[in-house]
Each structure stands twice: as structure tokens, then as C-alpha cells.
N, C-alpha and C positions, 0 to 999 in steps of 0.2 A: 068528344062531347064536352060542352062548356060546364064549368063548375060555378056555383053561386055561393058567395060569401056575404053574410049580413053583418053589419056593424050596429051595435046597440046605440040608440039615440042619446043615452046618457054618457056616451063617450065625450060629448062636448061639455058636460057638466062635471067631469072628473077634475078634482083639484089639481092634479099634475098637468092635465091638458090646459086648464084655465090659467094657472099661475106660473108654471115652469117651462112649458113647451113654446118654442117659437113657431111661427107659421110653417117654417121648413120642417121642424120636428113633427108637427101634426101631419103634414103631407107624407113624410117618410113612414110614420107609424101606421097610417092608413094603408100605405103600400104594403108594409109587412103583414098586415092583417088580411089583405084581399088579393095579393098577387096570385098568378096562376100556379105557383108551386106550393101553395098552402095545402095543408092536409086536415083531416078530421081531428088529429091529436095535438096540433099546435107545434109540431116539430117537422121541419122539412129541409131539404137540401137546396142551397142557393149560393152561387158564386157572387163575389163583389162585382165582377165584370158584367154579369147579367143584371144586377141591380142598377149599375150605371147606365147600361143600355136602355132598360125599361124606363128609368126616371129622366133620362137625358142629362145626367150628371157626369162629372169626371170621377174616376176611381178615387182620387184624393178626397173629394167631397163625400163620397159614400163611406170611405174609411173614417172620416171625421164624425159623420153621423152615427156610424156603428159604435165608435168609442164613446160617444155621448150617451147612447142608449144603454150601453153596457155599464159604464162607470158612473154616470150622473143620474139618469132616470132609473137605472137598474130594472129595466123592463124586458131585456132579452139576454140570451147567452149565445155565443157562436163558437163552434169548434172549427178552427181553420184547417185542421187535418182532414176531417170527414166532411167539411163544408156543410155542417148541419146547424140550423138556427132554431132556437126554442123561444117561445113567447110566454113570459111568466104568468100572465093572467088569462091565458087562453081558456083554461078549465073553468075558471069562475064565470067568464062571460059567454062561453059557448057550449059547455058540457053540463047542461042541467037535466037533460032527458036521456034515459038509457034505452033499453029494448034490444032484442036480439040482433036486428039488422045493424043498428048503430054499434053495438058492442063487437060484432063480428068484423065490421069495417075497421074499428080502432085496433082490434087485436092483430089484424093483418098489417096495419101500418106500424104498430109498435114493434113487430118482429123485424122490420127493416131498419130500425134505428141502430146505428153503430155505437154512438156515445150514449150509453145507458144512464149516465149521470144527468143528461138532459131530461130523461123521463122523470127522474126524481124531482128535478127542478120544476117541471110543469105540474106534477102531481100535488105539490104543496098547496096550490091554490084551488084544487078541485073540491067542491063541497059535497057532491053526491057520492055517497059511500061506495056504491056498486062500481062506479067508474074509477074512483080513486084506488080501490082494491085491485082492479085490473092493471092499472099503471104500476102499482107496487109489485105486482107479480113478475114484472119484467125488469125490476131493479136488482140485478144479480151482481152484487158487489164483489163476489169472489172471482168473477171473470174480467173485472175492470183492471187490467194490468198497468196501463200507462196513463189513464185518464184521472186526473186529480178531482176530488170532490171539494168544490169551493163553496164558501158561504156567500150570501147574496151580495155582500159588499166587497168581495174579493175574487173576481173572476180571473182565472189564470194568472196568479201572482208571479213575480219575478223571483225565482229561486236559483238563479244562475250560480253555478259552483265556480269558485275562484281557482281551485286547483284540480288536477286530474291525477288519479292514482296510477294509471298505466305509464310505463317509461317512454321516453322519447324514442321515436322510430325514425331515424334520419333518412334523408334523400328520397329515393324512389320506393323505399320499403314501407311507405305509409300503408297502414292496414286499410284495405278497401274491401268491404263486405259487399259483394255483388248482390243487388236486389233480386229477389225471386220474382219473376214475372209470370203471372198466371195467364193461362191461355184463354183469356176472356176478351173478345174483340169489342165488347160494349164498354170497356173502361175508357174514359176520356183521357186524352193526352195530358191534360192538366192534372188529373188525378194521379197518373203515373209519375209525373214530374214531382209531385208532392211526396209520393211514396219513396222515390229514389233518394230525395234529399233527407227525409226523415230517417230512412234506414242508414244512410251514411252517418248522420248525426248520432244515431243510437249505437252504432257499431264502432265508432271511432272516438268515444270518450268525451263528447260534448255535454253529456248530462242526460241520462235516459229519461228522468222524470221532469226535466225542465221544459214544461209545456209552453211557458211564456217565451222562452228563447226560441223554440221551434216556430211559434206563431210569428215572432218578429222577423225571423229569417225567411219564412215562407211568404211574407208580404212582399219580398223583393221579386217574386214571380210575377206579380200583377202591377206593382207600383214602381218598377224601375224602367229605365230607358234601354236596357239590354235587349238585343235582338234574339239572343239565345240565353234567357235567364237561368234555366236549369243548369246548362253546361258551365256557365260563368260562376254560379253559386258553388257548384261542386268543386270547381278549380280553386276558388278562394278557400274553401274548407280544407282541401288537400294541402294548400300552402300553409294554412294554420297548423295542421297536423305535423308537417315537415319541420316546422319551427317550434313545435311543442307549445303552441299557444291556442289551445282548444277552448276558446272563449268567443261568445257572440260578438262582443265589441271589437275583437281583433278581426273577425271575418267581415263585419260591417265596414270597418276601416278600409280593408282591402277593396271591397266593392265600391265604396264611395270614391276612392282614389281612381279606380278604373273609370267610373262614370264621369268624374270630373275631367278626365283626360280623353273622353269620348272613345274609349276602347269598349266597344259594344258587343263584340263576339269573341269566342274563345280563340279563333284564329288571329284576330287583331292583337289580342293580349300576348299570344305566343310570339308573334312577329315582333312586337315591341321588346319583349325580353331578349330575343335573339339579337336585335339591333343594339340593345344596351350592353350585351356581352361582348360585342365586336368593337366597342369604343375602348381605346387604350386607357388603362387605369392611371397612367402617369400624367395624363392631360386633364387639367381642371377646367371645367367650363366657367366662363365669365358671366353666364346668365344667373339670374337670381330667381328662386322659386319660393312661394309661400310655404311656411312650415306645414308639414303633414301632407303635402301634395305629391311627394315622391312616390312613384309606382313601386310597390313591394317586389323585391326579388325573391325567387322561389327558394333561395338559400339563406340570404341575409335580409330580413325584413326590419324596417325601422318605423314602427308605428307606435312609438312610446306615447304619443299624444293621446292615443285612444285607450291606454291601459287604465285610466282612472274613470272611465265611463261607468 
């Protein structure tokens, strides 16, 4: 059954739309307000790949627009882990009337929201007291263990920790917390990939509350050229752990080097390292490589150029 979404005509008279939005911004915002994933509550799940497919854009263009709407226009929030998007002014523009059918529908949809900080975010613009109270009843701060509450002008800030407390675990003894896989066949492969990467991050000292770091790393699932992005990301994180460099910039440096050398699968990376080990160490190559392009070895990494990121 088709859903119908109405856009208020004063959208075109809004000062932000008139003075700050480009034609592409307006097109993108109308899409966010009217796409098939929208809900009654202004919070819905949507992947960047789906946005790119619907709009006919590249993922890079969608990523750029998302950042513009989060950081510049401050009209949306997006949780890259739960893939949930919230529209700031949804309540002001769409939630003026209550009634039992409407309230029951909203209650059902609010129960499905994983990131409850997004409920608080949308609730701020709701003017009808009855509806706002319903939203606030779902804002259970005591169960929000890893999701940071951000101000309007600071969505998922970078709190990357420079140091880790846990001692270096050498070689193959890197702590690998195996993700617990639920017996739910409806979970999408992409969602499972996100879960495994986040659990590895959390259990291996990269920073449990570093939401921005997780967001940037997870963007490699969609925005890289790797054919097996999850496996490659986990391999890079394992190398960082083995060298006691549990930092986002170190992992990204490894990924960029592999991508620059067109090593796009875990097997290609393993094969490369095996070939590197077979080269006699007393022979020096006459070839010249740009700084920072050397593929990291699983034992001795030299990515000093990335330490100041």
C-alpha cells in the first residue's frame, strides 16, 4: 500500500531554503521528507546506498549532502550504526493533530527506534503537548549506553583517544571478541558487517564511546573500492592492535595504502605480504616510492606520516 506525504507550501518561503540552500540541497531535502522509508514520527532507517540509488547520485555525493545537512543546515541527524535518520523540524511541520489512531501509530513506530537520542532531537520541535509527551516517554536515558547526547551544533564530535590503557598484545594474540550472531534471518548482511566491526572496535580498545571514530571507519563499508570491505577493515584493525596503534588514523592509513596499491580483497593482501616476506632482506630495491605508500607489514608498520592526523 502506497504512503502519502505532504509538504507544506511554506517550505519555499523558509529563510533557510530561500537564502542558504542550493537547488541540489532543496531536491535532497524534499527527498528526505517524502521518500518511501519515511514514517509518522520523522525517524526512519535508510542507507546511503539506497539514497544514491533513489536519487541517481554517487555515494560520494550523498555523503557530501548528508554532511552539509548535519553540520551546516543542522536539519537532520544520522546514526551510522543503526542507520537511522531523524528530521529536526518534522514535529513542527507534520505533528499538529493528535487523536488515538495517530497516537497509536506513533507509539508503534517509536518502539522500533534504536537510537533514542533521535527521539529527543525530534521532540524539541513538537509544539503539541500531547504528542511531545509521548515522545519524551520514550527517551530513556538510563539505557543509552553508547549513544552520545549531542547539542544541535555538534553531531557526533571527534573524541578519539590518543592512548589506550590496555597493554600491547603481540603477534597472533590480538584479542578478538567474536561477535554474537543472533539467529535472525531478517538481518541484512550490511547490518551484520556493521555489528562485527563495531564489536571488534569496542572489545579491542579503540574507544568504546568514540562514536565519530566508528562513523568514519564504517564509511569505508560503502565508500571504498574494496571488494570485501568488512574483511579488509577487520584485518587493518587487527594489524593496528598487533602494533599497539589502536587509533582511527592508523587504521585508515593502512586502508588507504592497500587501496592505493589496488589490493582489494583479504586474499590479495595476504598474498602481497607473503611475497614481501620472500624477498631477501639484504637486497635493496632501486625503485623509488612516494612517502607513505609502503604497504604495512603485520609486524613492523611504518605509518608515521599518519600519526599527526
